[in-house]
N, C-alpha and C positions, 0 to 999 in steps of 0.2 A: 560497240553498246556490248553484245554476250562476252566478248572476251572480258569487259570490265568486269560483269556479273559475275564470269567464273573466278577473277581474280579475287573478288571483293570473298567471293564463298571459301575460295581457299585460303584466304587470310583468316576471315571468321573462324573456320575449321581449324586452324593450326593454333590461332591466341584461344577458343573456346578451351583446349586441353592443358592448359597453363594453369598450376595452381594459383597464380595471381588474378586471373580472370574476374571470377565472378566478385572475389573479394572488393577489387577496383571499383569493380558497377554498384556495389551495396554502397562503397564507400562515398563513391560520390553523391549517392543518394540520400545518405545520410545528412551531407551537408546539404544538399537541397532541401529537404524534408525543415532543418534548422533553420535554413534562411525563410521560406514559407512561414513558419510559425512565428519567427520574428515581426514579419510584414502583418500576418494576423494580430498579433498581440497590439502592434501599435493602432491597431484598428480596434481595440478593446472588447477582444474574445473575450479574455479572460476575465474583465470585470461582468462580464454577460451570464458566464456561467457560475460565478460567484453567486449570483443572486438568484441563481437555480437550486445547484447542487453547491452548495460553501462548505462541505463535508468534504469536498474532494480536491479543494484548493489548499497551499500552503499559505500561511498568515503571516511569518515574518523571513526577513532575506536571510538572516544569519541561518536559520533553520533550513531554507532552501538551499545557501552554497554547503552546510554541512553536508547534506542528504546527498545532491549532484557529486561532491568531489568525495565521498564513501563508494559511491556506484563509480567514480570514473578508477579510482583507484582500484577494484576488486575486478573490473572489468579487464583492466589494463595487467593483472594478474591472471586471470582466466586464460587470455588471449596469448601471453608468454607461455602458459603451460599445454594450453592446444597445440600452439607450433612447434612445441619440441616433442608433445607427443607423434603428431604427424612426422616429423623427421625420425624420430627413433620409427617408426613404422615399415618407411620409404629403407633406413638403414636394414635392418629386421628383413624384410621382403628379399631386398638386394643381395645379402649374405646368406640367407639360407636356403633361397628359392632361385631364385634368375634373377640378374639384373632387368632383363626384356620387362618384367614385370611392373615397370615405376612408372611408365609413361599411362599405364591403365590405371595405377593407384593415384597419381597424381591429376586425372581427369576424374577422381570421382566428383560427383558433384555438390555430393549432401557435405565434403570437409570442406569444400569451396563455400558452400553456402551459409556455414556456421561460424567460420573465419571471419565473412564479408558481414554477418550480423554484429558480431564483436565489433569490429572496425566501424561499422557506420554508427552502432550506438556509443562508442567513445568519443569521437568526430562530435556526434550530434550533442552529447552531453558538455564535450568543449564552449564549443559556439554557445549555447546555454548559458554557460555560467558565467559570459562574457555578457548577459545584458541583467546580471541580478546586481543590484547596490542590497549590501547591508542593511542599511538605513529605509531601505522601500518599507511602505506599508502595505496589507493584503490587498490593496484594490491598484497598488501600482506593480505588484509583482508577477512576473510570467508563469501565473499558475499553471495554464495548461501546457506550457512547455517541460516544467517542472514535473509535472504528473507523466505525460510523454515518456519523461527520461527514466523514471521509476521503473513505470510497464513496462518499457523496453529494456529494462537492467533486469527485469523479475523473467524476460520473454528469454534472454541471456543464459541465465543461470539452468534452465528449461533446456535450451538449445544444448548448455555444458552436459548435462546430463546423459542427453540423446547420444551427444559426440562420446564421450566415452564408454558407450554401450555400442557404438557403431566400429571404435575403433578398436575394440577388442575382439569383435568378430570379423573386422578386415584384417587380423594379422593372423586366424587361424587358415591352415593351407587347406582343409576341405571349402571353405568358403572363397578362397581363392582359387581353388580351381572350381567351382560351380560357377563363380561368375563369368569366367573365361568360356567354359563351357556353353553358357547361357548365351553370352553376344556371339560367338562363333556359328552358336546352331539357328539362331536368329537368322544371319547374314547367308549361312548356307540353304535356309529353304527359302529364301526370298531369290535365290539365283535359279535352286530347282525350279520354283514356280513362274519363273521368265523362261526356262526351257522347253516348258509345256507346249504342245503343238507338233507341228511336221519337223523331220530333221532336214536343216539345210546346208546345204554343198557350198564349197569353195574351191576355187581352183590352184594349181600348185604355183609357189611364188618363190623358187628357187629361180629364173630367170627376171626376178623384178628388179628393179632400181630400188638401191637401199638408201637411207639418211638418215644418220648421225642426229642425238638429241642436241650437240653442242652445249649440254650442262650436264650436271653428275646430280644425284640424288637418291633417295628410294623413291619407285614410283607407287605412289599413293592413289592416284586417281583420275580419272579424265571426263570430261564433257562429250557424251557419246553422241547429240543431238546434235552439236557444233561440229564435230567434226564428220558425222554421217553428211549434213548438209553441205560443208567444205568438200566431199569426197562426191556428191551431186553435180555441182557447181564444175570440177574441176573433170566428171566425167572418168571417175578411177577408180578404184578400189586399194584399199589400205591393209597392211598387216603387219601389227605389233608384236614385233618380234619379242618382246621382254614380259614375261609375266608381270600383274601387280605385285607388289611388295621385294621385291631385288631391285640391287642396286644397278643405275644408269651409268655407265662410263660417259666423260664426256663423248668423247671420238668414237666409241662402239655405233652398232647399228641398232637403230631403236626400233625404226617402221620402215616397210619396204611398199612401194607405189607399184600399180600395175603400169602407170604411166608413168613420164617424166615430169617432174612437176616444178614451177618457177620459183623461187627463194621467197616471195612473199606467201604461196601459199603452206609453202615449208615451214615458215615462220608463225603461221595463222594456226597449223597442226600444233604446233609444238606449246605456244601461246594456250592451247587447250589440255594441257597434261601440267597434272598437280606432283611435284616433286617434293618432299619432306626430308627431315633430318633423323625423325623418330619413326615408329609404324605403331598402327592402333588395329586392335584386334576386329573393330567395328568397321574397319576399312577394308581390311585383309583378312579372310580368315583362314589362309593357313598360317597367319602369326602362332593361333591358338595351338596348332599343333605342334610346333617349335617351341614355344613356351610351359605346353604342360609334356610333352618329352625331355627338356631341361629340367623341369623339376623332378621327375622320376628319375634323370641322371645323376643331378645333385643331392638324391635320399640315398642313393644306392652307392655314391660317392664312401672311398674307404674314411674320410673325414665326418662326416655325416652318418651314413650306415642306417640307414631308415627305410627298410622293406616296406612297413604299413603304407606308407605316403606314396611307395613308386607302383605300388599293388591299384591304390586308389587313382594314380594319374592315368593307368594303364586301363582303369574301367572308363573313365573318360573318354582316351583314345578310343577305346572299342565303340564306343556310341558314335563319336565324330565318325571315323571311318565307315561305320556299317550308313551313315548317313552320307558321306561324301561320294558312296558308291552309287547313287541316286541320282549324279551331277556329273554329266558328259565330261570328257577333257578336251573338250573345243568352246570358243565363245565365239560364235558368229553373230553379226547383230545387222538385224533386216530392217529398214525404214521404208517405208510406204511400197514393201513387197520387194524392195532392193537390197542384196544382198551385197554390201561395199566397204564393212569393218569389219576384221576378226583381229582376235585380241588374244595370244600365247597364255596359256594356261600351265600349271604344275600339275603332270597328267597324275593318276593315282599310283602309278608305277612308281613313281621318282619319289612322291610324297611316300609311299608304304618302304622303300630302300632305305630314307634317309634317319624314320624313324625308327627304323627295326636298326642299322647300322648304328644307329646312338645307343640303343638299350642293350643291343648285344655287347659292346663293348666293355660294359658295366655289371650287368645283368648273368653273362650266361656259365659265370662261375656259381650262380645262386641257384639251385634245384627248385626253390618255389617261386622265383621269377619267371625260368624258363617254362614251369608250366604253366605260369599266368600267360604268357606271350603264345603260347600252344594255343593255349582257350580262346584268347583274343582270334587268333590267325584260322583257329577252327570253326568260331561263331561266323567271322566276317564270309569264309566260304557257303556259308548256308543262307546267306541272306540276299537280296535283289538286288540284282545291278543292272545298269543301263548298258556296258558295253561288255563283253564277255573275255577279253582279256585280263577284267579286274581279276577273274578268280586265277588266270596263269599266272600275274605277280602275286597272288596269295599262296599260291601253290610253291613257287619260287622262293618267297621267302623262308616257307615254311620247311624247306630242302635245305635251306641256308641254315636256319635256327639250329636244325639237328646234327646237322654235321659240326659246328661249331661247341655245340652243348656236349657231344659226345668226345670231343675232344677235353673240353675243359673240366667236366664233372670227371671226379677221381673215385668216387664211389661205387661201385659195380651195380646195389642197388639202386640207386639216384639214375642210373643209367637206364636200367630195366624198364623202369617206369616213364623215362623219358621217351624208350622207344615203344613202348605202350602206347602212350598217348600220340605218336607220331603215324603208328599204323592204323589207328582208330578214325 
């Protein structure tokens, strides 16, 4: 039963990030609402409202048909335009910044909700049109249904204004960077708070029994409680050797066990692992570092040549790296005071190297960007860290950056300025 809940949660988490999820739900709600109104109209609800507020009801069948037809045609045009704007946003974000941004933009619930409201109102008006006869008098007309159709159309116009505002904000690189930063910051703070307390130890796993995943995909998430219970029942400890966010190969080692495990226990462990074809920052904070780094690299490429965007990206990377220095390089899980699960993580040294290696390739020839990178590393060297080797990694990257910049910069003044920053 727990495995079923895990599968249902994984399915919902995957489907929720699709652009058609909320539009589909709202479309179904529009059809259901139309059916409810048809049932209430047969009960004479419009006739009762007519006696109390006659000014709200339409008194002619032709007028009701004309009004709903105009609303329907206008909404279809709005929906087509809105979908076109979303596709334009995704295309520009992919070409100008990074294709990795697409899953996060597609999963934007505001765009999904607005498109869903359009579809729900269109379907509602279509089904309401079927219930209207041109020859109906004012007491036979579905007045309440027509009134709600007009109200929903007005709401769609308000939503369209908000949609234009939101789409114009979403395409701006500063807002994209801020959104990525905010999600990653929230995720990192949760992980840091979960590590509070005594430092847990875990034995050496070199001689442990290795098991493959027998499937491939991006390691998205896992059910810690279920796997911990499996470890307690099997009286073993498990080390997951693949960090979250990395791609799992079918026959490569995925986890190690202190004791040999039967096939049914191995399958039970694998069933509590979530694999996906894509990645989201909310599930894996390391993806934020990749996305922001790629935005900076794309901005410094010869085809774009936008140092301002690259500088903004480095600012966000600086804040995230300073926060990452408060997190340990290990993820050891304890349940009921029993340490039985460890998950591999991308260490701070590896992460900093991957970021700096990408930035050095495109930024080392630009003295302004080199100064910015030195400023970032100097700032990080003065920030608190939970492990002393973080400072060693920063010093190593500073030495590497100085060597690369000294060989790439051709102006003696730039070299002297960079050397001055390096010595301070």
